[in-house]
C-alpha positions, 0 to 999 in steps of 0.5 A: 436293638432288642431284637438283635439282643434276643437273637445273640441270646439264642445263638449263645444258648445254641452253643450251650446245648452242645456242652453237656459236660459244662452244665454238669460242671456249673451245677445249680447255684442255690439261693443267694445268700443275704447281704448286710442291708448296710451295703445297699448304698455302699456298692452298686445295686445290680437289679436284674434288668428283667425287673426294672432299674434303680433311678435314684438314690441318696444317703441320709444320716439316720442309718435306715433305708427306704427301698421305694418301688414306684407302683403302676396299679393294676398293670399285670407286667408291672406287678410281675416286676415288683414281685421280682424286685421284692425277691431281689432285695430279700434275697440279695440284702435280706430286706423282708419287711414290706410296707404297702399303700392301700392296707392297714396293719398286718395282712392275712394270706391264709385264703391263699397260703392254705392251698398246700399245692404250691404250683395251684396256689401260684396259678390262683393268686396269678388270676387275682393279679390279672384282675388287679385284685392282688398286688405284686407284693402280695403275690410275692408274699403269698408264694414265699410266706416265710420270706417277707412280712407285709405291713399296711401303712394307711391311716384307715379313716383318711384312706376311706375319706380319700376313697369317698372323695374319689367316688363323689367325684364321678358324679360330675366327671363326665360333665367336666370332661365334656366341657374341657373337650369342647374347650380343647377343640376350640383352642386346636382351631386357634392354634391352626390359625396362629401357629406355623405348621412346623411348630403346630406339628410339634405342639401336636406331638408333645400333647399326644405324648403326654396323652400316651397317644405316641411313644417316647421315641416318636416324641423325642425325634419330633423335638430333635427335628424341630430343634435342629431346624430352628437352631435351638441349643441343647447343650445345657441338657446333658442327658438329652444330648447322650440320648440322642447320641445313643439314638444316632449310633443305633440308626447307624447299625446295620442289624442284619450284618450285626446278626451276621457277624455275631454268628461268625463270632459265636462259631469262632468262640466255639472253636478257639476258647478253652474248656475253662473259658467255655464254661464261664461263657455259658454261665455268663449267657445263662446269667444274661438270659435270666436278666441278671447281667446288664446288656453293656456288661455281657457284650463287653465280656464277649468282646474281651473273649473275642480279643483273647481268641485273637478274633479280628473285630475290625471285621465286625464293625456292626457288632462293635457298634452295637456293643458300643451303643449298649454301653452308651445307654448306660450313661443316660439318667432316665430320671434326669432325662424326663426333667431335662426334656420338660425343661427343653419343651419350656425353652422351645416354647419361650423361643417361639411365643413372641406375641401376647396372643401366642403366649395367652393361647399357649397358657390356656392350652396348658390349663385345659390339659391340667384340668383334664388330668385333674378330673381324670385322676391322671395328674403327676406331682409336678402338674399338681405343683403347677396347679397349686402355684397358679390355682388363682389363674384357673378361676377365670371366666373361661373355667367358671362352669367348672369351679365347683367341680374343681374344688371337690377334685382338690379335695381328693388330691389334698387328701392323697397328699395328707395320706403321705404323712401317715405313711412316714409315721407308720413306717417309722413306727414299724421299723422301730417295733421290729428293730429293723433298719431297712424297708421296702415301700410300694406306692403309686407314682403320685406319692413318689416325689413328695415322699422322697422329699419327706424321707430326705428331710427326716434323714432316711437313705433312699433307693427309688426303683422303677419296675419294668412294664410292658404294653399290655394288650388288655384293658387296665381294671384300675378305674373300674375297681376304684369306682367300685366294680369287680371282676367276673368271679367277684360279681358272681359271688356278691351283688354288692361290692365295694372294690378298690384295687389299692385297698387290699382284701388281705389287710386285716385293719382296713375295712373297706372290702367284702373279704368274705366274698373275696375268699368265696372267689378264691375258693371258686378260682382254686376249684376251677383251676384244679379241674383244669377249667378255663372259665376264670380267665375267660370270665364266663360268670354263668358257670362259676357256681361252686 
């Protein structure tokens, strides 16, 4: 569907090239005017799809709103999306206060804002975003310093303690993972002997999905095939049902025919629409192309104009199916979908596991996975909650060799959650000090559910935003930076560097990073980019002396 969507954009844009008079009549729209922030929950938030989507919201009684963006640390595409999301809420709703994990107090952006050439400044900042050393929120503020205020919400001492707990865990991480890998291999052999082939394949797919080895569609298709073969009722999972309905509609579209029909439709609209509606079509297409109009809304508009022109849409069945599928996609709540698939997994396991041996094998397998994620710092909040609820079950003889390491990792996660209390208090204090009712908050996903509950308990209104992410070919530098590594420029500047992606170099009160080394690195990159050299991106450290 995405390829066909891009083709449609190109086709309509090709039409607009011929309409020079239209461009002249539309003219620039200028910067969006800010709205009263209280309108956040009284109207639909139309976040451009190219930035992400709103996945949850609720209204509290405190008359204060948290716009919570789920961060993906050091992921370049996510940081670009976060920058766009902040810009959207700033320009549309006048929200200009941004609270950040990994910083404490005010931010000093002068190392970047002193670069007066705005194009050069953007390129220099972009380099450090790619390296994971500048966040999307910082990138937006660097390039729009008059629009937003950044504020770090960490309690410095607690953050430093949490960082130390992580770095201490590196001493035993590899050993723990080797032990777990050996256990997982034994479990896998036991499954091969115990599980029927069809369930064994499904179990493998579900594990691969959790480990990010396969995509969501392959995972969902495996569950659907197994559920159908074994007559598993999915009616109690409405979003799962809608999702499969969308997949069925998409599979029923002949994309080549839909493309041909789209060509015919655009040609007919070009001939039959009045000047007024051609202008409107161009404006809508530009809005859609910029990611500011939802797919289903754009195609609904396109088909309405086809009907206005008397186009026989019965002859464009694949195009109609495409538009209908786009509309159906909107009915799937992605947040609820994730929870429903987890519940469906549990139902499938419960329906299959008949003997004590099968149930014990399944439980042991889940424990190994939880521990693997625990030591890899990859637990999501639901997994952590499971671990805490079944903590005593992890003290059995199978895991005795990991007990000491496990307790140290518990400290890391406990501290992560304790930081949330500091976030809440510092946000409340900042809103009161600045006499503001609304704030944008950017934190990692592990904090999301816990913070949401805390905000709800205190009466805040809440908007949860998931940034758009694209699969990256390059390696995410998060764990390298978290453990104290550095990018090529920073290594060239400083031999000894305490580096952490979520510990900002630009925060004034969090004394973790070597800020002077960072300032020197920025100057080096500025000089190299100004000279048109590519060494910063290529990482050729030997040639980076100022």
